[in-house]
All heavy atoms as a GROMACS GRO file, in nm:
protein
  583
    1ILE      N    1  -0.508  -0.499  -0.839
    1ILE     CA    2  -0.420  -0.408  -0.766
    1ILE      C    3  -0.354  -0.484  -0.652
    1ILE      O    4  -0.233  -0.471  -0.631
    1ILE     CB    5  -0.499  -0.285  -0.715
    1ILE    CG1    6  -0.545  -0.200  -0.834
    1ILE    CG2    7  -0.413  -0.202  -0.621
    1ILE    CD1    8  -0.635  -0.085  -0.798
    2LEU      N    9  -0.433  -0.563  -0.580
    2LEU     CA   10  -0.376  -0.639  -0.469
    2LEU      C   11  -0.270  -0.737  -0.518
    2LEU      O   12  -0.164  -0.751  -0.459
    2LEU     CB   13  -0.485  -0.714  -0.393
    2LEU     CG   14  -0.439  -0.801  -0.277
    2LEU    CD1   15  -0.365  -0.719  -0.173
    2LEU    CD2   16  -0.558  -0.872  -0.215
    3SER      N   17  -0.299  -0.802  -0.628
    3SER     CA   18  -0.204  -0.898  -0.684
    3SER      C   19  -0.071  -0.831  -0.718
    3SER      O   20   0.036  -0.885  -0.688
    3SER     CB   21  -0.264  -0.963  -0.809
    3SER     OG   22  -0.173  -1.051  -0.867
    4GLU      N   23  -0.077  -0.714  -0.777
    4GLU     CA   24   0.046  -0.642  -0.812
    4GLU      C   25   0.122  -0.599  -0.686
    4GLU      O   26   0.244  -0.612  -0.679
    4GLU     CB   27   0.017  -0.521  -0.898
    4GLU     CG   28   0.143  -0.450  -0.940
    4GLU     CD   29   0.122  -0.340  -1.041
    4GLU    OE1   30   0.016  -0.337  -1.105
    4GLU    OE2   31   0.213  -0.258  -1.056
    5LEU      N   32   0.050  -0.550  -0.588
    5LEU     CA   33   0.116  -0.508  -0.463
    5LEU      C   34   0.184  -0.626  -0.396
    5LEU      O   35   0.300  -0.613  -0.352
    5LEU     CB   36   0.014  -0.445  -0.367
    5LEU     CG   37  -0.042  -0.309  -0.407
    5LEU    CD1   38  -0.153  -0.267  -0.311
    5LEU    CD2   39   0.067  -0.204  -0.411
    6LEU      N   40   0.116  -0.738  -0.388
    6LEU     CA   41   0.174  -0.855  -0.322
    6LEU      C   42   0.290  -0.914  -0.402
    6LEU      O   43   0.388  -0.962  -0.345
    6LEU     CB   44   0.068  -0.960  -0.296
    6LEU     CG   45  -0.038  -0.924  -0.193
    6LEU    CD1   46  -0.144  -1.032  -0.185
    6LEU    CD2   47   0.022  -0.898  -0.057
    7SER      N   48   0.280  -0.911  -0.532
    7SER     CA   49   0.385  -0.970  -0.618
    7SER      C   50   0.511  -0.886  -0.622
    7SER      O   51   0.621  -0.940  -0.621
    7SER     CB   52   0.334  -0.985  -0.761
    7SER     OG   53   0.222  -1.065  -0.766
    8ASN      N   54   0.495  -0.754  -0.624
    8ASN     CA   55   0.610  -0.668  -0.651
    8ASN      C   56   0.660  -0.585  -0.533
    8ASN      O   57   0.774  -0.540  -0.536
    8ASN     CB   58   0.575  -0.572  -0.766
    8ASN     CG   59   0.540  -0.646  -0.892
    8ASN    OD1   60   0.598  -0.748  -0.924
    8ASN    ND2   61   0.441  -0.595  -0.963
    9TYR      N   62   0.578  -0.564  -0.432
    9TYR     CA   63   0.616  -0.470  -0.326
    9TYR      C   64   0.603  -0.528  -0.186
    9TYR      O   65   0.609  -0.455  -0.087
    9TYR     CB   66   0.533  -0.341  -0.337
    9TYR     CG   67   0.536  -0.284  -0.476
    9TYR    CD1   68   0.427  -0.293  -0.561
    9TYR    CD2   69   0.652  -0.225  -0.525
    9TYR    CE1   70   0.430  -0.244  -0.689
    9TYR    CE2   71   0.657  -0.175  -0.654
    9TYR     CZ   72   0.546  -0.184  -0.735
    9TYR     OH   73   0.551  -0.137  -0.864
   10ASN      N   74   0.584  -0.658  -0.174
   10ASN     CA   75   0.569  -0.721  -0.043
   10ASN      C   76   0.705  -0.773   0.004
   10ASN      O   77   0.763  -0.860  -0.058
   10ASN     CB   78   0.469  -0.837  -0.051
   10ASN     CG   79   0.446  -0.903   0.082
   10ASN    OD1   80   0.473  -0.845   0.187
   10ASN    ND2   81   0.398  -1.024   0.079
   11ASN      N   82   0.753  -0.719   0.115
   11ASN     CA   83   0.881  -0.763   0.168
   11ASN      C   84   0.864  -0.872   0.273
   11ASN      O   85   0.955  -0.898   0.350
   11ASN     CB   86   0.959  -0.644   0.226
   11ASN     CG   87   0.889  -0.579   0.344
   11ASN    OD1   88   0.779  -0.619   0.381
   11ASN    ND2   89   0.951  -0.479   0.401
   12GLY      N   90   0.748  -0.934   0.277
   12GLY     CA   91   0.722  -1.040   0.373
   12GLY      C   92   0.650  -0.993   0.497
   12GLY      O   93   0.604  -1.075   0.576
   13ARG      N   94   0.637  -0.864   0.514
   13ARG     CA   95   0.574  -0.811   0.635
   13ARG      C   96   0.454  -0.722   0.603
   13ARG      O   97   0.395  -0.664   0.692
   13ARG     CB   98   0.676  -0.729   0.714
   13ARG     CG   99   0.799  -0.810   0.750
   13ARG     CD  100   0.893  -0.731   0.833
   13ARG     NE  101   0.830  -0.713   0.963
   13ARG     CZ  102   0.869  -0.623   1.050
   13ARG    NH1  103   0.967  -0.542   1.024
   13ARG    NH2  104   0.808  -0.612   1.167
   14ARG      N  105   0.418  -0.709   0.478
   14ARG     CA  106   0.314  -0.613   0.438
   14ARG      C  107   0.188  -0.677   0.384
   14ARG      O  108   0.099  -0.607   0.338
   14ARG     CB  109   0.370  -0.520   0.330
   14ARG     CG  110   0.498  -0.450   0.367
   14ARG     CD  111   0.470  -0.320   0.430
   14ARG     NE  112   0.596  -0.248   0.446
   14ARG     CZ  113   0.618  -0.166   0.546
   14ARG    NH1  114   0.527  -0.145   0.635
   14ARG    NH2  115   0.732  -0.104   0.556
   15LYS      N  116   0.176  -0.807   0.385
   15LYS     CA  117   0.062  -0.874   0.323
   15LYS      C  118  -0.070  -0.827   0.382
   15LYS      O  119  -0.161  -0.787   0.310
   15LYS     CB  120   0.076  -1.025   0.338
   15LYS     CG  121  -0.031  -1.103   0.267
   15LYS     CD  122  -0.005  -1.252   0.279
   15LYS     CE  123  -0.110  -1.332   0.208
   15LYS     NZ  124  -0.088  -1.476   0.217
   16SER      N  125  -0.083  -0.829   0.512
   16SER     CA  126  -0.207  -0.785   0.577
   16SER      C  127  -0.235  -0.639   0.550
   16SER      O  128  -0.349  -0.599   0.524
   16SER     CB  129  -0.199  -0.809   0.728
   16SER     OG  130  -0.190  -0.945   0.756
   17PHE      N  131  -0.130  -0.557   0.555
   17PHE     CA  132  -0.146  -0.414   0.531
   17PHE      C  133  -0.200  -0.388   0.390
   17PHE      O  134  -0.294  -0.311   0.372
   17PHE     CB  135  -0.011  -0.343   0.549
   17PHE     CG  136  -0.016  -0.195   0.522
   17PHE    CD1  137  -0.070  -0.108   0.616
   17PHE    CD2  138   0.030  -0.144   0.403
   17PHE    CE1  139  -0.076   0.028   0.592
   17PHE    CE2  140   0.024  -0.008   0.377
   17PHE     CZ  141  -0.028   0.078   0.472
   18PHE      N  142  -0.144  -0.455   0.290
   18PHE     CA  143  -0.190  -0.437   0.153
   18PHE      C  144  -0.334  -0.487   0.136
   18PHE      O  145  -0.414  -0.424   0.068
   18PHE     CB  146  -0.099  -0.507   0.053
   18PHE     CG  147   0.036  -0.443   0.038
   18PHE    CD1  148   0.145  -0.519  -0.001
   18PHE    CD2  149   0.056  -0.308   0.060
   18PHE    CE1  150   0.270  -0.461  -0.016
   18PHE    CE2  151   0.180  -0.249   0.046
   18PHE     CZ  152   0.288  -0.326   0.006
   19CYS      N  153  -0.368  -0.598   0.198
   19CYS     CA  154  -0.504  -0.652   0.188
   19CYS      C  155  -0.605  -0.554   0.248
   19CYS      O  156  -0.711  -0.528   0.190
   19CYS     CB  157  -0.514  -0.786   0.258
   19CYS     SG  158  -0.429  -0.920   0.174
   20ILE      N  159  -0.572  -0.499   0.363
   20ILE     CA  160  -0.661  -0.402   0.428
   20ILE      C  161  -0.673  -0.276   0.343
   20ILE      O  162  -0.783  -0.224   0.322
   20ILE     CB  163  -0.611  -0.370   0.570
   20ILE    CG1  164  -0.623  -0.492   0.659
   20ILE    CG2  165  -0.687  -0.252   0.630
   20ILE    CD1  166  -0.550  -0.479   0.791
   21ALA      N  167  -0.560  -0.227   0.292
   21ALA     CA  168  -0.561  -0.104   0.212
   21ALA      C  169  -0.647  -0.120   0.087
   21ALA      O  170  -0.729  -0.033   0.056
   21ALA     CB  171  -0.418  -0.066   0.174
   22VAL      N  172  -0.633  -0.230   0.017
   22VAL     CA  173  -0.709  -0.250  -0.106
   22VAL      C  174  -0.858  -0.262  -0.077
   22VAL      O  175  -0.941  -0.217  -0.155
   22VAL     CB  176  -0.656  -0.374  -0.183
   22VAL    CG1  177  -0.749  -0.415  -0.294
   22VAL    CG2  178  -0.517  -0.344  -0.238
   23ASN      N  179  -0.892  -0.319   0.036
   23ASN     CA  180  -1.034  -0.334   0.070
   23ASN      C  181  -1.098  -0.206   0.121
   23ASN      O  182  -1.218  -0.186   0.102
   23ASN     CB  183  -1.052  -0.445   0.173
   23ASN     CG  184  -1.049  -0.580   0.110
   23ASN    OD1  185  -1.139  -0.615   0.035
   23ASN    ND2  186  -0.944  -0.655   0.137
   24LEU      N  187  -1.022  -0.118   0.184
   24LEU     CA  188  -1.082  -0.001   0.246
   24LEU      C  189  -1.065   0.130   0.168
   24LEU      O  190  -1.148   0.220   0.182
   24LEU     CB  191  -1.024   0.019   0.387
   24LEU     CG  192  -1.055  -0.091   0.487
   24LEU    CD1  193  -0.991  -0.060   0.622
   24LEU    CD2  194  -1.205  -0.110   0.504
   25LEU      N  195  -0.962   0.140   0.087
   25LEU     CA  196  -0.938   0.266   0.015
   25LEU      C  197  -1.021   0.271  -0.112
   25LEU      O  198  -1.054   0.169  -0.172
   25LEU     CB  199  -0.790   0.281  -0.017
   25LEU     CG  200  -0.697   0.292   0.103
   25LEU    CD1  201  -0.553   0.302   0.057
   25LEU    CD2  202  -0.733   0.411   0.190
   26GLU      N  203  -1.051   0.393  -0.155
   26GLU     CA  204  -1.128   0.415  -0.277
   26GLU      C  205  -1.044   0.381  -0.399
   26GLU      O  206  -0.922   0.400  -0.399
   26GLU     CB  207  -1.174   0.561  -0.285
   26GLU     CG  208  -1.268   0.603  -0.173
   26GLU     CD  209  -1.403   0.535  -0.181
   26GLU    OE1  210  -1.450   0.510  -0.294
   26GLU    OE2  211  -1.459   0.507  -0.075
   27LEU      N  212  -1.107   0.332  -0.502
   27LEU     CA  213  -1.039   0.287  -0.623
   27LEU      C  214  -0.957   0.398  -0.691
   27LEU      O  215  -0.844   0.372  -0.732
   27LEU     CB  216  -1.139   0.226  -0.720
   27LEU     CG  217  -1.081   0.151  -0.839
   27LEU    CD1  218  -0.987   0.040  -0.794
   27LEU    CD2  219  -1.194   0.092  -0.922
   28PRO      N  220  -1.008   0.520  -0.705
   28PRO     CA  221  -0.925   0.624  -0.768
   28PRO      C  222  -0.795   0.650  -0.691
   28PRO      O  223  -0.690   0.671  -0.752
   28PRO     CB  224  -1.014   0.748  -0.766
   28PRO     CG  225  -1.153   0.696  -0.760
   28PRO     CD  226  -1.145   0.569  -0.679
   29GLY      N  227  -0.801   0.645  -0.559
   29GLY     CA  228  -0.680   0.663  -0.479
   29GLY      C  229  -0.581   0.551  -0.498
   29GLY      O  230  -0.459   0.573  -0.506
   30LEU      N  231  -0.631   0.428  -0.509
   30LEU     CA  232  -0.543   0.314  -0.532
   30LEU      C  233  -0.478   0.321  -0.670
   30LEU      O  234  -0.359   0.290  -0.686
   30LEU     CB  235  -0.621   0.183  -0.518
   30LEU     CG  236  -0.665   0.147  -0.377
   30LEU    CD1  237  -0.761   0.030  -0.381
   30LEU    CD2  238  -0.544   0.114  -0.292
   31ARG      N  239  -0.554   0.361  -0.769
   31ARG     CA  240  -0.497   0.375  -0.905
   31ARG      C  241  -0.390   0.482  -0.909
   31ARG      O  242  -0.287   0.466  -0.973
   31ARG     CB  243  -0.608   0.406  -1.004
   31ARG     CG  244  -0.696   0.287  -1.032
   31ARG     CD  245  -0.798   0.318  -1.138
   31ARG     NE  246  -0.879   0.202  -1.166
   31ARG     CZ  247  -1.006   0.205  -1.197
   31ARG    NH1  248  -1.069   0.321  -1.207
   31ARG    NH2  249  -1.072   0.094  -1.222
   32GLU      N  250  -0.415   0.593  -0.841
   32GLU     CA  251  -0.315   0.700  -0.836
   32GLU      C  252  -0.189   0.652  -0.763
   32GLU      O  253  -0.078   0.681  -0.806
   32GLU     CB  254  -0.374   0.822  -0.764
   32GLU     CG  255  -0.276   0.935  -0.744
   32GLU     CD  256  -0.225   0.996  -0.874
   32GLU    OE1  257  -0.293   0.985  -0.977
   32GLU    OE2  258  -0.115   1.053  -0.872
   33ALA      N  259  -0.207   0.576  -0.657
   33ALA     CA  260  -0.093   0.522  -0.584
   33ALA      C  261  -0.010   0.430  -0.673
   33ALA      O  262   0.113   0.440  -0.675
   33ALA     CB  263  -0.139   0.447  -0.459
   34LEU      N  264  -0.074   0.342  -0.748
   34LEU     CA  265  -0.002   0.252  -0.838
   34LEU      C  266   0.074   0.330  -0.944
   34LEU      O  267   0.187   0.294  -0.978
   34LEU     CB  268  -0.098   0.154  -0.905
   34LEU     CG  269  -0.124   0.025  -0.830
   34LEU    CD1  270  -0.216  -0.065  -0.912
   34LEU    CD2  271   0.004  -0.048  -0.798
   35ARG      N  272   0.015   0.435  -0.995
   35ARG     CA  273   0.082   0.517  -1.095
   35ARG      C  274   0.210   0.579  -1.037
   35ARG      O  275   0.316   0.575  -1.098
   35ARG     CB  276  -0.011   0.626  -1.148
   35ARG     CG  277   0.046   0.702  -1.267
   35ARG     CD  278  -0.038   0.823  -1.303
   35ARG     NE  279  -0.043   0.922  -1.197
   35ARG     CZ  280   0.057   1.005  -1.164
   35ARG    NH1  281   0.172   0.998  -1.227
   35ARG    NH2  282   0.043   1.094  -1.068
   36GLN      N  283   0.199   0.631  -0.915
   36GLN     CA  284   0.316   0.692  -0.850
   36GLN      C  285   0.421   0.587  -0.814
   36GLN      O  286   0.540   0.612  -0.828
   36GLN     CB  287   0.271   0.766  -0.724
   36GLN     CG  288   0.195   0.892  -0.753
   36GLN     CD  289   0.157   0.965  -0.626
   36GLN    OE1  290   0.218   0.947  -0.522
   36GLN    NE2  291   0.054   1.048  -0.635
   37ILE      N  292   0.377   0.471  -0.768
   37ILE     CA  293   0.470   0.365  -0.731
   37ILE      C  294   0.549   0.318  -0.853
   37ILE      O  295   0.670   0.298  -0.847
   37ILE     CB  296   0.394   0.247  -0.667
   37ILE    CG1  297   0.336   0.289  -0.532
   37ILE    CG2  298   0.483   0.126  -0.652
   37ILE    CD1  299   0.229   0.196  -0.479
   38ARG      N  300   0.480   0.301  -0.964
   38ARG     CA  301   0.546   0.255  -1.087
   38ARG      C  302   0.647   0.357  -1.139
   38ARG      O  303   0.742   0.321  -1.206
   38ARG     CB  304   0.442   0.227  -1.195
   38ARG     CG  305   0.359   0.105  -1.167
   38ARG     CD  306   0.251   0.089  -1.271
   38ARG     NE  307   0.165  -0.025  -1.241
   38ARG     CZ  308   0.040  -0.034  -1.280
   38ARG    NH1  309  -0.016   0.064  -1.351
   38ARG    NH2  310  -0.032  -0.140  -1.250
   39SER      N  311   0.627   0.485  -1.109
   39SER     CA  312   0.718   0.589  -1.157
   39SER      C  313   0.848   0.594  -1.077
   39SER      O  314   0.944   0.657  -1.120
   39SER     CB  315   0.649   0.724  -1.155
   39SER     OG  316   0.630   0.768  -1.022
   40GLN      N  317   0.854   0.529  -0.963
   40GLN     CA  318   0.974   0.527  -0.879
   40GLN      C  319   1.065   0.412  -0.919
   40GLN      O  320   1.060   0.304  -0.863
   40GLN     CB  321   0.935   0.512  -0.730
   40GLN     CG  322   0.851   0.623  -0.677
   40GLN     CD  323   0.926   0.754  -0.675
   40GLN    OE1  324   1.045   0.760  -0.646
   40GLN    NE2  325   0.856   0.861  -0.706
   41GLU      N  326   1.150   0.435  -1.018
   41GLU     CA  327   1.233   0.328  -1.070
   41GLU      C  328   1.371   0.322  -1.007
   41GLU      O  329   1.436   0.219  -1.010
   41GLU     CB  330   1.245   0.341  -1.221
   41GLU     CG  331   1.112   0.321  -1.291
   41GLU     CD  332   1.129   0.308  -1.439
   41GLU    OE1  333   1.240   0.280  -1.485
   41GLU    OE2  334   1.028   0.326  -1.509
   42GLY      N  335   1.420   0.430  -0.950
   42GLY     CA  336   1.555   0.434  -0.897
   42GLY      C  337   1.571   0.374  -0.758
   42GLY      O  338   1.681   0.369  -0.705
   43LEU      N  339   1.464   0.329  -0.698
   43LEU     CA  340   1.470   0.276  -0.563
   43LEU      C  341   1.501   0.127  -0.562
   43LEU      O  342   1.459   0.054  -0.651
   43LEU     CB  343   1.335   0.299  -0.492
   43LEU     CG  344   1.287   0.443  -0.475
   43LEU    CD1  345   1.150   0.444  -0.411
   43LEU    CD2  346   1.385   0.523  -0.392
   44GLY      N  347   1.569   0.083  -0.458
   44GLY     CA  348   1.591  -0.059  -0.439
   44GLY      C  349   1.464  -0.124  -0.387
   44GLY      O  350   1.366  -0.056  -0.354
   45PHE      N  351   1.465  -0.257  -0.377
   45PHE     CA  352   1.344  -0.328  -0.337
   45PHE      C  353   1.296  -0.286  -0.199
   45PHE      O  354   1.177  -0.258  -0.179
   45PHE     CB  355   1.370  -0.479  -0.341
   45PHE     CG  356   1.251  -0.560  -0.297
   45PHE    CD1  357   1.140  -0.571  -0.379
   45PHE    CD2  358   1.250  -0.623  -0.174
   45PHE    CE1  359   1.029  -0.645  -0.340
   45PHE    CE2  360   1.140  -0.697  -0.134
   45PHE     CZ  361   1.030  -0.708  -0.216
   46LYS      N  362   1.386  -0.277  -0.104
   46LYS     CA  363   1.347  -0.242   0.034
   46LYS      C  364   1.289  -0.100   0.040
   46LYS      O  365   1.188  -0.078   0.107
   46LYS     CB  366   1.470  -0.254   0.123
   46LYS     CG  367   1.441  -0.256   0.269
   46LYS     CD  368   1.567  -0.288   0.347
   46LYS     CE  369   1.535  -0.317   0.490
   46LYS     NZ  370   1.653  -0.353   0.567
   47GLU      N  371   1.352  -0.008  -0.029
   47GLU     CA  372   1.303   0.130  -0.031
   47GLU      C  373   1.170   0.140  -0.103
   47GLU      O  374   1.082   0.215  -0.063
   47GLU     CB  375   1.405   0.223  -0.097
   47GLU     CG  376   1.532   0.242  -0.018
   47GLU     CD  377   1.632   0.130  -0.039
   47GLU    OE1  378   1.618   0.051  -0.135
   47GLU    OE2  379   1.724   0.118   0.044
   48GLN      N  380   1.155   0.061  -0.209
   48GLN     CA  381   1.030   0.061  -0.284
   48GLN      C  382   0.914   0.009  -0.198
   48GLN      O  383   0.804   0.062  -0.204
   48GLN     CB  384   1.046  -0.023  -0.410
   48GLN     CG  385   0.954   0.015  -0.521
   48GLN     CD  386   0.991  -0.053  -0.651
   48GLN    OE1  387   1.044  -0.164  -0.650
   48GLN    NE2  388   0.962   0.011  -0.761
   49CYS      N  389   0.940  -0.095  -0.120
   49CYS     CA  390   0.837  -0.148  -0.029
   49CYS      C  391   0.796  -0.043   0.074
   49CYS      O  392   0.677  -0.025   0.100
   49CYS     CB  393   0.888  -0.273   0.041
   49CYS     SG  394   0.917  -0.411  -0.068
   50GLY      N  395   0.894   0.026   0.130
   50GLY     CA  396   0.864   0.131   0.227
   50GLY      C  397   0.790   0.248   0.166
   50GLY      O  398   0.698   0.303   0.225
   51TYR      N  399   0.831   0.285   0.045
   51TYR     CA  400   0.763   0.394  -0.026
   51TYR      C  401   0.618   0.359  -0.053
   51TYR      O  402   0.528   0.441  -0.034
   51TYR     CB  403   0.836   0.424  -0.157
   51TYR     CG  404   0.768   0.529  -0.240
   51TYR    CD1  405   0.779   0.664  -0.209
   51TYR    CD2  406   0.690   0.494  -0.351
   51TYR    CE1  407   0.715   0.761  -0.285
   51TYR    CE2  408   0.626   0.589  -0.427
   51TYR     CZ  409   0.639   0.723  -0.394
   51TYR     OH  410   0.575   0.818  -0.468
   52THR      N  411   0.593   0.236  -0.095
   52THR     CA  412   0.458   0.190  -0.126
   52THR      C  413   0.370   0.195  -0.001
   52THR      O  414   0.258   0.248  -0.005
   52THR     CB  415   0.462   0.046  -0.182
   52THR    OG1  416   0.542   0.046  -0.300
   52THR    CG2  417   0.323  -0.003  -0.214
   53ALA      N  418   0.419   0.143   0.109
   53ALA     CA  419   0.342   0.144   0.233
   53ALA      C  420   0.316   0.286   0.281
   53ALA      O  421   0.205   0.319   0.323
   53ALA     CB  422   0.415   0.064   0.341
   54GLY      N  423   0.416   0.371   0.271
   54GLY     CA  424   0.399   0.511   0.311
   54GLY      C  425   0.297   0.584   0.225
   54GLY      O  426   0.216   0.662   0.277
   55LEU      N  427   0.301   0.558   0.097
   55LEU     CA  428   0.206   0.623   0.006
   55LEU      C  429   0.063   0.578   0.034
   55LEU      O  430  -0.029   0.660   0.039
   55LEU     CB  431   0.244   0.592  -0.139
   55LEU     CG  432   0.164   0.661  -0.247
   55LEU    CD1  433   0.174   0.812  -0.234
   55LEU    CD2  434   0.212   0.616  -0.384
   56LEU      N  435   0.044   0.449   0.056
   56LEU     CA  436  -0.091   0.399   0.088
   56LEU      C  437  -0.139   0.456   0.221
   56LEU      O  438  -0.257   0.489   0.237
   56LEU     CB  439  -0.092   0.247   0.092
   56LEU     CG  440  -0.075   0.178  -0.044
   56LEU    CD1  441  -0.061   0.028  -0.026
   56LEU    CD2  442  -0.190   0.210  -0.137
   57GLN      N  443  -0.047   0.472   0.317
   57GLN     CA  444  -0.084   0.530   0.446
   57GLN      C  445  -0.124   0.677   0.430
   57GLN      O  446  -0.219   0.723   0.493
   57GLN     CB  447   0.030   0.516   0.547
   57GLN     CG  448  -0.007   0.559   0.687
   57GLN     CD  449  -0.120   0.477   0.746
   57GLN    OE1  450  -0.112   0.356   0.751
   57GLN    NE2  451  -0.225   0.544   0.790
   58GLU      N  452  -0.053   0.751   0.345
   58GLU     CA  453  -0.088   0.891   0.318
   58GLU      C  454  -0.228   0.902   0.259
   58GLU      O  455  -0.307   0.989   0.297
   58GLU     CB  456   0.012   0.954   0.221
   58GLU     CG  457   0.145   0.987   0.283
   58GLU     CD  458   0.242   1.044   0.180
   58GLU    OE1  459   0.195   1.095   0.075
   58GLU    OE2  460   0.362   1.037   0.203
   59ILE      N  461  -0.259   0.814   0.165
   59ILE     CA  462  -0.392   0.815   0.103
   59ILE      C  463  -0.498   0.782   0.208
   59ILE      O  464  -0.604   0.844   0.211
   59ILE     CB  465  -0.397   0.717  -0.016
   59ILE    CG1  466  -0.307   0.768  -0.128
   59ILE    CG2  467  -0.539   0.698  -0.066
   59ILE    CD1  468  -0.283   0.669  -0.238
   60ALA      N  469  -0.470   0.685   0.293
   60ALA     CA  470  -0.564   0.648   0.400
   60ALA      C  471  -0.586   0.765   0.495
   60ALA      O  472  -0.700   0.792   0.536
   60ALA     CB  473  -0.513   0.527   0.475
   61ASP      N  474  -0.480   0.836   0.530
   61ASP     CA  475  -0.495   0.952   0.618
   61ASP      C  476  -0.579   1.059   0.551
   61ASP      O  477  -0.664   1.121   0.616
   61ASP     CB  478  -0.357   1.008   0.654
   61ASP     CG  479  -0.277   0.914   0.743
   61ASP    OD1  480  -0.337   0.822   0.803
   61ASP    OD2  481  -0.154   0.932   0.752
   62ARG      N  482  -0.556   1.081   0.423
   62ARG     CA  483  -0.633   1.181   0.349
   62ARG      C  484  -0.781   1.144   0.342
   62ARG      O  485  -0.868   1.229   0.352
   62ARG     CB  486  -0.574   1.196   0.209
   62ARG     CG  487  -0.633   1.308   0.129
   62ARG     CD  488  -0.559   1.333  -0.002
   62ARG     NE  489  -0.556   1.213  -0.083
   62ARG     CZ  490  -0.447   1.168  -0.147
   62ARG    NH1  491  -0.334   1.233  -0.137
   62ARG    NH2  492  -0.453   1.058  -0.221
   63GLU      N  493  -0.810   1.013   0.327
   63GLU     CA  494  -0.948   0.966   0.321
   63GLU      C  495  -1.005   0.937   0.460
   63GLU      O  496  -1.118   0.893   0.472
   63GLU     CB  497  -0.955   0.839   0.236
   63GLU     CG  498  -0.924   0.861   0.091
   63GLU     CD  499  -0.934   0.734   0.007
   63GLU    OE1  500  -0.980   0.629   0.059
   63GLU    OE2  501  -0.897   0.739  -0.111
   64GLN      N  502  -0.927   0.959   0.563
   64GLN     CA  503  -0.965   0.936   0.702
   64GLN      C  504  -1.008   0.791   0.725
   64GLN      O  505  -1.114   0.763   0.780
   64GLN     CB  506  -1.073   1.032   0.746
   64GLN     CG  507  -1.028   1.176   0.741
   64GLN     CD  508  -1.137   1.273   0.778
   64GLN    OE1  509  -1.255   1.240   0.781
   64GLN    NE2  510  -1.098   1.395   0.810
   65VAL      N  511  -0.922   0.699   0.679
   65VAL     CA  512  -0.944   0.556   0.694
   65VAL      C  513  -0.830   0.498   0.776
   65VAL      O  514  -0.713   0.526   0.748
   65VAL     CB  515  -0.949   0.487   0.555
   65VAL    CG1  516  -0.959   0.337   0.569
   65VAL    CG2  517  -1.064   0.540   0.473
   66GLY      N  518  -0.863   0.419   0.876
   66GLY     CA  519  -0.762   0.352   0.956
   66GLY      C  520  -0.723   0.219   0.893
   66GLY      O  521  -0.809   0.138   0.864
   67LEU      N  522  -0.592   0.197   0.872
   67LEU     CA  523  -0.546   0.074   0.810
   67LEU      C  524  -0.484  -0.022   0.911
   67LEU      O  525  -0.411  -0.112   0.873
   67LEU     CB  526  -0.444   0.105   0.700
   67LEU     CG  527  -0.495   0.184   0.581
   67LEU    CD1  528  -0.384   0.205   0.480
   67LEU    CD2  529  -0.612   0.115   0.516
   68LYS      N  530  -0.515  -0.005   1.036
   68LYS     CA  531  -0.460  -0.093   1.138
   68LYS      C  532  -0.554  -0.211   1.160
   68LYS      O  533  -0.674  -0.194   1.174
   68LYS     CB  534  -0.441  -0.016   1.268
   68LYS     CG  535  -0.374  -0.097   1.376
   68LYS     CD  536  -0.333  -0.007   1.490
   68LYS     CE  537  -0.280  -0.084   1.605
   68LYS     NZ  538  -0.146  -0.130   1.590
   69LEU      N  539  -0.497  -0.329   1.160
   69LEU     CA  540  -0.574  -0.450   1.184
   69LEU      C  541  -0.600  -0.463   1.334
   69LEU      O  542  -0.508  -0.463   1.414
   69LEU     CB  543  -0.498  -0.574   1.134
   69LEU     CG  544  -0.567  -0.707   1.152
   69LEU    CD1  545  -0.696  -0.712   1.073
   69LEU    CD2  546  -0.474  -0.818   1.105
   70LEU      N  547  -0.726  -0.470   1.372
   70LEU     CA  548  -0.763  -0.481   1.512
   70LEU      C  549  -0.791  -0.628   1.543
   70LEU      O  550  -0.882  -0.688   1.487
   70LEU     CB  551  -0.887  -0.398   1.542
   70LEU     CG  552  -0.874  -0.248   1.511
   70LEU    CD1  553  -1.007  -0.177   1.534
   70LEU    CD2  554  -0.766  -0.185   1.597
   71ARG      N  555  -0.710  -0.684   1.630
   71ARG     CA  556  -0.725  -0.825   1.665
   71ARG      C  557  -0.783  -0.839   1.805
   71ARG      O  558  -0.758  -0.755   1.892
   71ARG     CB  559  -0.589  -0.895   1.661
   71ARG     CG  560  -0.526  -0.890   1.525
   71ARG     CD  561  -0.392  -0.956   1.528
   71ARG     NE  562  -0.326  -0.934   1.399
   71ARG     CZ  563  -0.262  -1.029   1.335
   71ARG    NH1  564  -0.251  -1.149   1.386
   71ARG    NH2  565  -0.204  -1.003   1.220
   72LYS      N  566  -0.860  -0.944   1.824
   72LYS     CA  567  -0.916  -0.969   1.957
   72LYS      C  568  -0.806  -1.020   2.048
   72LYS      O  569  -0.717  -1.093   2.006
   72LYS     CB  570  -1.027  -1.072   1.950
   72LYS     CG  571  -1.149  -1.021   1.878
   72LYS     CD  572  -1.258  -1.126   1.880
   72LYS     CE  573  -1.381  -1.074   1.810
   72LYS     NZ  574  -1.489  -1.172   1.812
   73LYS      N  575  -0.815  -0.983   2.175
   73LYS     CA  576  -0.715  -1.028   2.272
   73LYS      C  577  -0.753  -1.160   2.331
   73LYS      O  578  -0.862  -1.200   2.341
   73LYS     CB  579  -0.700  -0.926   2.383
   73LYS     CG  580  -0.637  -0.798   2.332
   73LYS     CD  581  -0.617  -0.703   2.447
   73LYS     CE  582  -0.553  -0.575   2.395
   73LYS     NZ  583  -0.527  -0.480   2.499
   0.00000   0.00000   0.00000
């Protein structure tokens, strides 16, 4: 799943976000997200990347998982 996200929906700014999402979200939610993402064929690359990130964020909110990378100062 991570490989597909990075290969097809990474606009250069989402690598960390996708890595965190794949590691923290439940597998059924990720599979459902991929199914929905693949069904969106009319979108351009930039819109598809945004749609993908938004969908993963919605799933994270539903599962009450934070997808923000916390870095030490």
